[in-house]
N, C-alpha and C positions, 0 to 999 in steps of 0.2 A: 559336495553339497550343491543343489540347484540354486541359482541366482535368477530372481524374476526378471523378465523383459523391462518391468515397470522399473526397478532398481537400476538396470543398465542404462536405461534412458535419463538417468539423473545425472546432470553433469556436475562434476566436482565445482563447489563454490570458489571462483577465482579470488574472492575475498579471503577466504579462509586458507585456501592453498598456499598464501605467502607466509602464513603464520609460523611454521615449522622452521622455515628458512630464516626468519626474523629471530625466532628464539634461539637458533644456533650462533647467529652473529651478534646479538647484543649482550653475549658473556664478554666480548671484548670492544664493542662499539657501541655507541648511543644510537638508537633506531627510533624513528618517528613512524608510527604506525599509520600512514595514510590510507592503508586499504581498509581499515575499519572506522565507520563513523561514530566514533566515541566522543560526545561533547566533553570539554574541559573544565566546564564551569560547575561548581558544587551542586550536588543534589539537594533541594530544598530540605530545610530542618524539619519542616512539618511531615514531610514523607517518612522520616524516622520515627517522628513521634507518633504517627499513626500506626507504624508497624510495631512499636514497643507497647502500645496500648491494647493490642489484640492479644487476649488471653483468655480464650473460652475454656470451658471445663471439657469440651471435648471438639476436637478439630473434626467436624463432620464433614459429609459431601457437601459441595456447593450446589445452587440450583444450574440446571444446565445452560440457562440464558445467562447467568451471571447474578452477583449480588444485587440485591434489590437498591441499596444505597448508592453502589457504584454506577447502576443504570440511571439512577434519579440525577446524579451528579453530572453525568454525561449529556442527559437530555438537556439540563439547565446551561451547560456550557455551549451546546449548540444553538439553544433559544438565545443566547448573549450575542450569537454571530447571526442572528436573523433566520434561523433555521427551525421549522416546526416539526421536529421528529418527536415521537412518543417513545416511552420506554419499550414498547412491543415491537419498535423498529430497530432496537439495538440489541446485539450480541456480543458478549464478552469473549476474547479469544486470548491464546497464549501468545501475546505479542502480535505484531503487524504482520508477521510472518504467516501465522496461522490463518490470520484473517484473509491474507491474499491466496492461501491454500485453498480456503473455502469458497472464495470467490471463483477461482478457476474450476474447481470440481462441480460447483453447482450450475455453472453455465456452459461447460464444454464437455464434449464425449471424446474419448480417444480418436485421434485422426483430424479433430476440429483444430482451428487455429485462431489467435488473438492478434488482433493489431497492436504493435507497438512502436514508439518514435525513438530512432536510434540518434545519440546513444542513450541507453536506459541502465537503470538498476541491475548490476550483473546477476544478482540472485534470482531475479525474474525467470532466468533459465531453468532453475532448480525447480521453483514452484510450478512451472508449467511441464517441465520434462517429467515430473512424478506421476503426471496423469495422461503421458502420451500425447499432449497438446504441443503444437507447433507455435513457433512466434513469426509472426509476418512482420518483419521489419520495415518501416518507412523512414529513409535517412532524412536528417535534418542537417544544417551546416552552420559551422561558427560564423560563416560571412553574415548571416542573418540573425545572429544570437541564438542559435538552435530554435527559432521560431518554426511554426508549422508551415509545410508547403500548402498549396492551394487546395479547394476542395476536389478538383478534378484529380489531382495527383494521388491524393490521400484514397479516393475511391478506386483508383487503379490498381490497389493493392489488396482489394477485397475479393475474396473468392466464395464459391458456394458453400465452404467449411467455416468462413469467418464468423464466430459467434460474438466476439466481445471486441472493445478496445481497451487497452489499459494505459493510463496516462499517470504520471507524477506531477503534481502540481502544488507548489513549486517544483521545478525539476531536480532530480537526482540522476546524474552527477552534474548536470549543466547549471542549476541555477536559474534557470529560465522561468519567468511568471507569464503564464499564457494571457493574452489579452481576451477582453469580453468577445470579440469578434471571432477569435479562433475557438472559444469555448462554444459559442453559438454554432459554428461550424460543424464542430464534433457532435453537439447534440442534435442537429440536423441530420447528420449521417447515421447516427444511432437509431433515430425515429425512422428515417427513410428505410433502413435494412432491418429494423427490429432487432438491434443488436444491444448487448449490455454495455454501457460504459462504466468500467471500473476506475475510480478516481482515488489514487493513493495521495492523501493530503496530510501526511505526518509533518510536513515541514511548513504548515501554513502559517505559524507564528514566526517564522523566520524571513521575514519579508521587511526590509529597512527603507526601502526606496520605493516608491509608487504604491499601488493598491492590489490587495490580493481579492479575488471573488472565488467563493466556493461553489463547486458544481451543484451542491445541495441548495442553492438558492433558485435553481433553475427549475421551476415547478413543472414545465412540459416533460422533463426527465423523470419525475416521480416512480414510474413503472419500468424504467431502463437503467437506473443508478444504483450503483454499489459504491458506498464510501468506505475507504480504509483509514483507520487511525490508530495512534499508539501514544503512549506516554514517553517512550524511549528518548526521543530527542527533545521535545518540548520541555520537559521536567528533568533532563539529563539522569534518567533513570533506566537506560539500556538493560540492565541485569534485572529489572522487575518482571519483565515479559508480561505486560498487560497492554492488550489492544483491544479493537472492536470492530466489528464489521456492522454497517448500518445500510438499510434499504426499506423502502415503501411496498417493495413488490411481495404480495401475499404470498405468491407461489414460492418465491425463495425462502420466506420465512417458514 
């Protein structure tokens, strides 16, 4: 049987790769699964109440953009954070993973590359590899708290095939919260090179010291920004697989 080159380019998830080993060992030992970011706080009771109340006569196809009530709820949530997205800017996905895949697929062609800041979420390799998109890694250091290097250094990693930057804010796995100055630097680079800035902000509410600013508040980025979000971590509902991709760029919509 022929295996496509696309499939062969998808690396095995290093996070899931550990699972079979752990499954064998936990028959005799206590295993702490640090490879999977599963919150240990209870899922809100309202989540189960909502699921239990869903009982239509027919489970019909949903709208391609997503349920209208969910879109409205997400729009109101973002408005509470000072971001003026409309429901037309929001698209429901099968978790944050599908949202990231859509972002890569719609901004890059095979052979293009995406700038990422190392260390980054390991599964980003899978999301890019599926579309034959390369990762252009920019190193950061624990000595600086994994904050970004200066603009000249960042720009030195840009090639004529760089189409986007992907950044997790707050960072995974580092926990770094980027400063306003760093965000303005990335925004300037995105506009200078007409690149897409893909901002994975699923950990937005996991900030306990200092302040968090969303890239969605930077209006100069309106045509160059794609936001990624998910209920997985914020509501401790990783198995629900409900996420969204948000952009004001009409061409992407």
